[in-house]
LUMSEMI-396534 format. One record per residue (C-alpha): residue number from 1; x, y, z. Coordinates in nm, 3 decimals. Example, Ala and Ser with C-alpha at 12.3 -4.5 7.8 and 13.67 -1.06 7.14 Angstrom:
BEGIN
PT   num         X         Y         Z
PT     1     1.230    -0.450     0.780
PT     2     1.367    -0.106     0.714
END
This chain:
BEGIN
PT   num         X         Y         Z
PT     1     2.852     3.834     5.307
PT     2     2.809     3.572     5.537
PT     3     2.749     3.843     5.784
PT     4     2.512     4.028     5.591
PT     5     2.332     3.663     5.603
PT     6     2.299     3.614     5.932
PT     7     2.143     3.958     5.999
PT     8     1.926     3.993     5.698
PT     9     1.804     3.579     5.740
PT    10     1.586     3.599     6.055
PT    11     1.513     3.938     5.967
PT    12     1.377     3.926     5.605
PT    13     1.503     3.647     5.402
PT    14     1.311     3.321     5.607
PT    15     0.972     3.507     5.606
PT    16     1.039     3.572     5.206
PT    17     1.142     3.272     5.129
PT    18     0.878     3.102     5.345
PT    19     0.620     3.285     5.155
PT    20     0.752     3.277     4.758
PT    21     0.897     2.903     4.814
PT    22     0.689     2.756     5.114
PT    23     0.769     2.415     5.238
PT    24     0.530     2.148     5.128
PT    25     0.266     2.066     5.326
PT    26     0.224     1.714     5.426
PT    27    -0.100     1.566     5.496
PT    28    -0.103     1.290     5.763
PT    29    -0.231     0.926     5.737
PT    30    -0.622     0.927     5.750
PT    31    -0.613     0.586     5.912
PT    32    -0.340     0.680     6.167
PT    33    -0.543     1.024     6.241
PT    34    -0.858     0.952     6.143
PT    35    -1.087     1.108     5.972
PT    36    -1.060     1.418     6.161
PT    37    -0.721     1.449     6.051
PT    38    -0.763     1.500     5.731
PT    39    -0.796     1.886     5.729
PT    40    -0.448     1.938     5.952
PT    41    -0.135     1.990     5.819
PT    42     0.231     1.896     5.922
PT    43     0.498     2.141     6.009
PT    44     0.743     1.861     6.043
PT    45     0.905     1.878     5.683
PT    46     0.933     2.261     5.706
PT    47     1.112     2.204     6.070
PT    48     1.309     1.925     5.917
PT    49     1.376     2.167     5.635
PT    50     1.572     2.415     5.894
PT    51     1.452     2.699     5.628
PT    52     1.131     2.823     5.902
PT    53     0.844     2.784     5.674
PT    54     1.050     2.761     5.338
PT    55     1.118     2.465     5.085
PT    56     1.474     2.628     5.049
PT    57     1.697     2.631     5.389
PT    58     1.905     2.882     5.505
PT    59     2.205     2.640     5.305
PT    60     2.047     2.588     5.012
PT    61     2.279     2.708     4.740
PT    62     2.027     2.886     4.511
PT    63     1.879     3.079     4.792
PT    64     2.224     3.163     4.877
PT    65     2.292     3.328     4.516
PT    66     1.953     3.477     4.512
PT    67     2.024     3.638     4.869
PT    68     2.330     3.765     4.758
PT    69     2.287     3.929     4.432
PT    70     1.959     4.135     4.632
PT    71     2.191     4.235     4.921
PT    72     2.490     4.323     4.693
PT    73     2.226     4.535     4.472
PT    74     2.076     4.720     4.742
PT    75     2.408     4.742     4.911
PT    76     2.607     4.901     4.580
PT    77     2.316     5.113     4.461
PT    78     2.292     5.266     4.816
PT    79     2.606     5.343     4.907
PT    80     2.672     5.483     4.530
PT    81     2.368     5.728     4.580
PT    82     2.426     5.810     4.938
PT    83     2.787     5.875     4.980
PT    84     2.794     6.014     4.571
PT    85     2.532     6.300     4.689
PT    86     2.654     6.364     4.989
PT    87     3.031     6.410     4.813
PT    88     2.928     6.599     4.479
PT    89     2.680     6.844     4.708
PT    90     2.900     6.920     5.005
PT    91     3.232     6.857     4.897
PT    92     3.271     6.887     4.466
PT    93     3.336     7.226     4.317
PT    94     3.055     7.274     4.131
PT    95     3.255     7.532     3.916
PT    96     3.480     7.239     3.762
PT    97     3.157     7.170     3.561
PT    98     3.220     7.485     3.334
PT    99     3.596     7.290     3.278
PT   100     3.608     7.273     2.846
PT   101     3.626     6.850     2.893
PT   102     3.343     6.827     3.118
PT   103     3.105     6.645     2.907
PT   104     2.756     6.784     2.813
PT   105     2.500     6.624     3.040
PT   106     2.774     6.431     3.230
PT   107     2.667     6.351     3.552
PT   108     2.339     6.224     3.356
PT   109     2.594     5.973     3.196
PT   110     2.807     5.887     3.499
PT   111     2.481     5.738     3.696
PT   112     2.369     5.624     3.403
PT   113     2.707     5.405     3.326
PT   114     2.734     5.302     3.679
PT   115     2.368     5.189     3.714
PT   116     2.435     4.961     3.452
PT   117     2.760     4.862     3.539
PT   118     2.670     4.761     3.932
PT   119     2.435     4.467     3.830
PT   120     2.720     4.281     3.572
PT   121     2.950     4.374     3.863
PT   122     2.799     4.206     4.115
PT   123     2.695     3.898     3.904
PT   124     3.109     3.844     3.835
PT   125     3.136     3.905     4.198
PT   126     2.935     3.630     4.340
PT   127     3.123     3.307     4.314
PT   128     3.348     3.510     4.580
PT   129     3.073     3.573     4.809
PT   130     2.874     3.250     4.738
PT   131     3.252     3.087     4.862
PT   132     3.214     3.288     5.163
PT   133     2.893     3.195     5.301
PT   134     2.990     2.798     5.207
PT   135     3.258     2.834     5.450
PT   136     3.580     2.814     5.188
PT   137     3.740     3.144     5.291
PT   138     3.954     3.232     5.623
PT   139     3.667     3.481     5.763
PT   140     3.560     3.412     6.148
PT   141     3.360     3.498     6.397
PT   142     3.536     3.471     6.709
PT   143     3.785     3.748     6.786
PT   144     3.964     3.526     7.026
PT   145     4.037     3.292     6.763
PT   146     4.341     3.503     6.670
PT   147     4.360     3.755     6.904
PT   148     4.283     4.163     6.922
PT   149     4.649     4.231     6.785
PT   150     4.562     4.038     6.461
PT   151     4.283     4.258     6.399
PT   152     4.495     4.574     6.393
PT   153     4.760     4.356     6.158
PT   154     4.497     4.148     5.947
PT   155     4.402     4.522     5.852
PT   156     4.755     4.661     5.763
PT   157     4.788     4.379     5.538
PT   158     4.432     4.405     5.370
PT   159     4.529     4.731     5.280
PT   160     4.877     4.681     5.155
PT   161     4.792     4.387     4.950
PT   162     4.515     4.554     4.784
PT   163     4.718     4.883     4.745
PT   164     4.993     4.706     4.555
PT   165     4.769     4.452     4.314
PT   166     4.566     4.712     4.234
PT   167     4.859     4.972     4.090
PT   168     4.954     4.695     3.904
PT   169     4.597     4.561     3.795
PT   170     4.558     4.937     3.686
PT   171     4.826     5.020     3.523
PT   172     4.813     4.702     3.328
PT   173     4.468     4.829     3.172
PT   174     4.639     5.106     3.081
PT   175     4.811     4.896     2.800
PT   176     4.714     4.977     2.485
PT   177     4.616     4.603     2.438
PT   178     4.368     4.622     2.694
PT   179     4.335     4.988     2.737
PT   180     4.087     5.056     2.456
PT   181     3.829     4.731     2.558
PT   182     3.825     4.808     2.898
PT   183     3.951     5.100     3.127
PT   184     3.856     5.372     2.827
PT   185     3.483     5.391     2.943
PT   186     3.613     5.530     3.284
PT   187     3.841     5.767     3.166
PT   188     3.570     5.910     2.904
PT   189     3.494     6.114     3.237
PT   190     3.842     6.367     3.198
PT   191     3.741     6.583     3.470
PT   192     3.515     6.316     3.667
PT   193     3.280     6.425     3.927
PT   194     3.161     6.175     4.262
PT   195     2.898     5.978     4.026
PT   196     3.206     5.866     3.805
PT   197     3.299     5.651     4.098
PT   198     3.104     5.310     3.943
PT   199     3.157     5.434     3.602
PT   200     3.307     5.098     3.468
PT   201     3.304     4.868     3.205
PT   202     3.159     4.607     3.408
PT   203     3.492     4.389     3.349
PT   204     3.739     4.686     3.493
PT   205     3.524     4.717     3.813
PT   206     3.547     4.377     3.884
PT   207     3.881     4.312     3.815
PT   208     3.984     4.630     4.026
PT   209     3.811     4.466     4.288
PT   210     3.925     4.109     4.252
PT   211     4.226     4.171     4.559
PT   212     3.928     4.242     4.797
PT   213     3.788     3.908     4.767
PT   214     4.074     3.760     4.725
PT   215     4.260     3.844     5.044
PT   216     4.042     3.681     5.298
PT   217     4.063     3.330     5.110
PT   218     4.496     3.375     5.175
PT   219     4.459     3.539     5.524
PT   220     4.195     3.524     5.851
PT   221     3.986     3.784     5.926
PT   222     3.753     3.858     6.115
PT   223     3.410     3.879     5.961
PT   224     3.260     4.184     6.114
PT   225     3.595     4.380     6.058
PT   226     3.600     4.253     5.699
PT   227     3.261     4.392     5.635
PT   228     3.348     4.697     5.772
PT   229     3.655     4.777     5.538
PT   230     3.494     4.632     5.253
PT   231     3.238     4.930     5.307
PT   232     3.488     5.188     5.370
PT   233     3.662     5.057     5.020
PT   234     3.355     5.152     4.803
PT   235     3.303     5.515     5.027
PT   236     3.713     5.562     4.973
PT   237     3.616     5.520     4.543
PT   238     3.351     5.817     4.564
PT   239     3.544     6.030     4.751
PT   240     3.842     5.986     4.479
PT   241     3.662     6.130     4.237
PT   242     3.553     6.440     4.394
PT   243     3.785     6.682     4.188
PT   244     3.925     6.832     4.514
PT   245     4.309     6.951     4.456
PT   246     4.442     7.040     4.801
PT   247     4.760     7.098     4.794
PT   248     5.026     7.150     5.020
PT   249     4.922     6.910     5.307
PT   250     5.224     6.668     5.442
PT   251     4.985     6.390     5.369
PT   252     4.968     6.444     5.023
PT   253     5.331     6.265     5.007
PT   254     5.149     5.947     5.141
PT   255     4.822     5.935     5.046
PT   256     4.694     5.891     4.705
PT   257     4.399     6.180     4.763
PT   258     4.177     6.321     4.558
PT   259     4.388     6.544     4.403
PT   260     4.622     6.264     4.277
PT   261     4.346     6.057     4.119
PT   262     4.231     6.397     3.941
PT   263     4.583     6.424     3.786
PT   264     4.537     6.049     3.684
PT   265     4.213     6.135     3.486
PT   266     4.366     6.460     3.336
PT   267     4.720     6.307     3.241
PT   268     4.637     5.883     3.186
PT   269     4.974     5.733     3.306
PT   270     5.004     5.840     3.697
PT   271     4.912     5.777     4.027
PT   272     4.777     5.440     3.938
PT   273     4.721     5.393     4.357
PT   274     4.460     5.319     4.515
PT   275     4.556     5.434     4.916
PT   276     4.905     5.539     4.932
PT   277     5.178     5.704     4.665
PT   278     5.463     5.479     4.739
PT   279     5.429     5.235     4.471
PT   280     5.386     5.489     4.233
PT   281     5.679     5.642     4.376
PT   282     5.877     5.366     4.352
PT   283     5.782     5.248     3.990
PT   284     5.799     5.636     3.853
PT   285     5.397     5.674     3.804
PT   286     5.400     5.932     4.083
PT   287     5.307     6.290     3.951
PT   288     5.264     6.513     4.280
PT   289     4.951     6.746     4.321
PT   290     5.075     7.136     4.218
PT   291     4.848     7.445     4.263
PT   292     4.870     7.521     3.863
PT   293     4.772     7.194     3.779
PT   294     4.439     7.217     3.949
PT   295     4.139     7.205     3.666
PT   296     3.968     7.512     3.833
PT   297     4.186     7.747     3.662
PT   298     4.043     7.638     3.277
PT   299     3.701     7.626     3.478
PT   300     3.722     8.000     3.613
PT   301     3.854     8.062     3.228
PT   302     3.512     7.962     3.075
PT   303     3.359     8.158     3.380
PT   304     3.516     8.452     3.305
PT   305     3.459     8.435     2.914
PT   306     3.068     8.389     2.952
PT   307     3.077     8.684     3.266
PT   308     2.985     8.456     3.544
PT   309     3.280     8.540     3.733
PT   310     3.485     8.846     3.824
PT   311     3.888     8.857     3.747
PT   312     3.925     8.682     4.141
PT   313     3.687     8.406     4.068
PT   314     3.426     8.551     4.270
PT   315     3.042     8.497     4.140
PT   316     2.888     8.815     3.996
PT   317     2.501     8.841     4.100
PT   318     2.250     8.735     3.876
PT   319     2.508     8.628     3.566
PT   320     2.446     8.244     3.635
PT   321     2.047     8.258     3.614
PT   322     2.115     8.464     3.288
PT   323     2.308     8.209     3.166
PT   324     2.116     7.911     3.239
PT   325     1.781     8.106     3.028
PT   326     2.080     8.157     2.743
PT   327     2.117     7.777     2.691
PT   328     1.744     7.699     2.765
END
């Protein structure tokens, strides 16, 4: 987060805070400067504040809190809308919307749920970001401080740390004493779309993100690398909700793919992992994707009953438009 402030303070926030919270002007002493000095104002106070014209310096804690909330809200929302839209329109198989367990107006519900959750998740996450910008984390700037090899090692450690902790956080959220209060809202989407990526109860979204935030307080990470990793995590969360059931690839033994996460939403107690399958395999919760488990089969059955596709699953020209008019 301090990386974002390093960029945005001189470009945006210095000017914004100078406008909304201007430094108090100091009127010169009339006896020292004479009558002509009464109309002049000193900039000494602003310069001393280090805030480029604002009464709030860059290290003012209230200013930092407001700036962080603005950045996280705009950043999280932008990533969600951009990558969810790309995944939904270019990867997600829209035929899944005919699945018998796909809810009416589900996409709209997923978006509304996500937009309600994001601000609260940002509020809960604020203390971690604030601690980062105030220098309490192990984030560092100069690559030479730890060397290029450590950049690679810290990336691997980041992924292993997150994968293991999120596995257990996620699995514990499925315990009956917790599930109905926190995690159940996300499982409302039996056949999710990419728009469901942030459709959490805010506490659920926050708890599952804790490993990312805690990591930089226990392990040194170069701050620009951390920003890239953090953004990629958000994108990955969207992509694993694209409903894609590609099977038969050798990577599916190791990567917790969208197919694995689709099965998690359908069967609830399998495939808790974030990036990899090793924890699910070791702790006996792995369910490998199989062609016969693809929810598209049930969706195509419904489409055949409606006369939208033929027996081979190919669309029948004009049938979809007729079905839309019928629903209206």
